[in-house]
C-alpha positions as a Markdown table, in Angstrom:
| # | Residue | x | y | z |
|---|---|---|---|---|
| 1 | Met | -35.2 | -19.2 | 5.0 |
| 2 | Ser | -33.0 | -21.4 | 2.6 |
| 3 | Pro | -30.7 | -23.6 | 4.1 |
| 4 | Ile | -27.4 | -21.6 | 2.7 |
| 5 | Ala | -29.1 | -18.2 | 4.7 |
| 6 | Leu | -29.1 | -19.8 | 7.7 |
| 7 | Thr | -25.5 | -21.6 | 7.2 |
| 8 | Leu | -24.2 | -18.1 | 7.1 |
| 9 | Leu | -26.2 | -16.8 | 9.6 |
| 10 | Leu | -24.7 | -19.6 | 11.5 |
| 11 | Leu | -21.2 | -19.0 | 10.6 |
| 12 | Leu | -21.8 | -15.4 | 11.1 |
| 13 | Val | -23.0 | -15.5 | 14.9 |
| 14 | Leu | -19.8 | -18.4 | 15.5 |
| 15 | Met | -17.5 | -15.9 | 14.0 |
| 16 | Thr | -18.7 | -13.3 | 16.2 |
| 17 | Leu | -18.6 | -15.1 | 19.5 |
| 18 | Leu | -14.5 | -16.2 | 18.1 |
| 19 | Leu | -14.0 | -12.3 | 17.5 |
| 20 | Ala | -15.4 | -11.2 | 20.9 |
| 21 | Ser | -13.5 | -14.3 | 22.7 |
| 22 | Ala | -10.1 | -13.3 | 21.1 |
| 23 | Ile | -10.9 | -9.9 | 22.0 |
| 24 | Gly | -11.7 | -10.3 | 25.4 |
| 25 | Tyr | -8.8 | -12.7 | 26.0 |
| 26 | Ala | -6.3 | -10.4 | 24.7 |
| 27 | Val | -7.7 | -7.2 | 27.0 |
| 28 | His | -7.9 | -9.8 | 30.1 |
| 29 | Arg | -3.9 | -10.7 | 29.5 |
| 30 | His | -3.3 | -6.8 | 29.1 |
| 31 | Pro | -5.7 | -5.3 | 31.9 |
| 32 | Ala | -4.4 | -1.6 | 31.3 |
| 33 | Leu | -5.9 | -1.6 | 27.8 |
| 34 | Thr | -9.7 | -1.4 | 29.2 |
| 35 | Ala | -11.9 | -4.2 | 30.9 |
| 36 | Pro | -12.5 | -7.4 | 28.9 |
| 37 | Leu | -16.6 | -7.5 | 28.8 |
| 38 | Thr | -16.7 | -3.5 | 27.6 |
| 39 | Ala | -14.1 | -4.7 | 24.9 |
| 40 | Ala | -15.7 | -7.8 | 24.1 |
| 41 | Gly | -19.2 | -6.3 | 24.0 |
| 42 | Met | -18.0 | -3.4 | 21.8 |
| 43 | Val | -16.9 | -6.1 | 19.0 |
| 44 | Val | -20.6 | -7.8 | 19.2 |
| 45 | Ala | -22.0 | -4.0 | 19.0 |
| 46 | Leu | -19.9 | -3.6 | 15.9 |
| 47 | Val | -20.5 | -6.4 | 13.8 |
| 48 | Ile | -24.8 | -6.6 | 14.9 |
| 49 | Thr | -24.3 | -2.8 | 13.5 |
| 50 | Cys | -22.5 | -3.6 | 10.7 |
| 51 | Val | -24.8 | -6.6 | 9.5 |
| 52 | Cys | -28.1 | -5.0 | 10.3 |
| 53 | Thr | -26.7 | -2.2 | 7.9 |
| 54 | Ile | -26.1 | -4.9 | 5.4 |
| 55 | Ala | -29.2 | -6.7 | 5.8 |
| 56 | Ala | -31.1 | -3.3 | 5.6 |
| 57 | Arg | -30.2 | -3.2 | 1.9 |
């Protein structure tokens, strides 16, 4: 892989973790919404699905 592709992959992983953490924290602060791990896992699954769809092209 080229250095640019590796950098973009690292950025994508970091942004996914940041997004999952933010959703998990928000749900943790408002527990009436749903369990924090479930919400964070759903965000990670959504991002991975979108990336796989784009990468398959």
